[in-house]
C-alpha positions as CSV (number, residue, x, y, z in Angstrom):
1,L,-5.1,13.3,34.4
2,L,-7.6,16.0,35.3
3,L,-5.4,17.3,38.2
4,N,-2.5,17.6,35.7
5,D,-4.7,19.4,33.3
6,E,-5.8,21.9,36.0
7,K,-2.1,22.5,36.8
8,G,-1.4,23.2,33.1
9,I,0.5,20.0,32.5
10,P,-0.3,18.7,29.0
11,I,-2.1,15.3,28.8
12,V,-0.1,13.1,26.6
13,D,-1.6,9.9,25.3
14,D,1.5,7.9,24.5
15,D,-0.5,5.1,22.9
16,W,-1.2,7.3,19.8
17,R,2.3,8.5,19.1
18,G,3.2,5.6,16.7
19,M,2.5,5.5,12.9
20,G,-0.2,2.9,13.0
21,C,0.2,-0.7,11.8
22,P,3.6,-1.9,10.6
23,S,4.0,-1.8,6.8
24,V,2.9,-4.9,5.0
25,L,5.9,-4.6,2.5
26,S,9.2,-2.9,3.1
27,A,10.6,-0.3,0.6
28,K,12.8,-3.1,-0.8
29,E,9.9,-5.4,-1.3
30,I,7.9,-2.7,-3.0
31,D,10.8,-2.1,-5.4
32,E,10.9,-5.9,-6.1
33,V,7.1,-5.8,-6.9
34,I,7.7,-2.8,-9.3
35,E,10.6,-4.7,-11.0
36,R,8.3,-7.8,-11.4
37,I,5.6,-5.6,-12.9
38,K,8.1,-4.3,-15.5
39,R,9.8,-7.6,-16.1
40,E,6.6,-9.5,-16.6
41,D,4.9,-6.5,-18.4
42,I,1.9,-6.7,-16.0
43,R,-1.0,-4.4,-16.6
44,L,-3.0,-3.3,-13.6
45,S,-6.6,-2.5,-13.8
46,S,-8.1,-2.8,-10.4
47,D,-7.5,-3.0,-6.6
48,D,-7.7,-6.7,-7.0
49,D,-4.6,-6.7,-9.2
50,V,-2.8,-4.6,-6.6
51,R,-4.0,-6.9,-3.7
52,Q,-2.8,-10.0,-5.7
53,L,0.7,-8.5,-6.2
54,V,1.0,-7.7,-2.5
55,L,-0.2,-11.2,-1.6
56,D,2.3,-12.7,-4.0
57,A,5.1,-10.7,-2.4
58,L,4.1,-11.8,1.1
59,K,3.9,-15.4,0.0
60,A,7.3,-15.1,-1.7
61,K,8.9,-14.0,1.6
62,G,7.3,-17.1,3.3
63,V,4.3,-15.5,5.0
64,T,1.7,-18.3,5.6
65,D,-0.3,-16.9,8.5
66,E,-3.7,-16.2,7.2
67,S,-4.2,-13.2,9.5
68,K,-1.2,-11.5,7.8
69,L,-2.5,-12.3,4.3
70,K,-5.6,-10.2,5.0
71,F,-5.5,-6.4,4.8
72,S,-7.9,-3.6,4.4
73,A,-9.1,-1.9,1.3
74,T,-7.3,1.2,2.5
75,T,-4.0,-0.7,2.6
76,V,-4.6,-1.9,-1.0
77,K,-5.4,1.7,-2.1
78,N,-2.2,2.9,-0.4
79,Y,-0.1,0.3,-2.2
80,G,-1.8,1.1,-5.4
81,A,-0.9,4.7,-5.0
82,I,2.7,3.8,-4.2
83,F,2.9,1.5,-7.3
84,K,1.3,4.2,-9.4
85,S,3.9,6.8,-8.2
86,K,6.7,4.4,-9.3
87,L,5.3,3.3,-12.7
88,S,4.5,4.8,-16.0
89,T,0.8,5.0,-17.0
90,V,1.6,2.2,-19.5
91,Y,1.2,-0.3,-16.7
92,W,-2.3,1.0,-15.7
93,K,-5.1,-0.3,-18.0
94,N,-7.6,2.3,-17.0
95,D,-5.2,5.2,-17.6
96,I,-4.4,3.9,-21.1
97,E,-8.1,3.6,-21.9
98,S,-8.8,7.1,-20.6
99,Q,-5.9,8.6,-22.6
100,Q,-7.1,6.9,-25.8
101,Q,-10.6,8.3,-25.2
102,G,-9.1,11.7,-24.5
103,L,-10.4,11.8,-21.0
104,V,-7.1,12.5,-19.3
């Protein structure tokens, strides 16, 4: 690698070209979760609510491997952001309370 660098040849680390871990849910599965939230009139108030919805979606598609049913807080936050981008604030308890108190 160092010889290539001395010759002006870029050092390419191919192991980092990917986009990280595979998605926990596909776009279609995310849309199904959104439809469930609307259909069942679910109100989300915490990351635990988001985590449970993702877990429910995984179990619905037959995932039983415990290692695939555990994911990071960042993953939960990312899915929460996706859900929030697709839903009205009506489905978010904290947003409703903030609006009622004039905080938003």
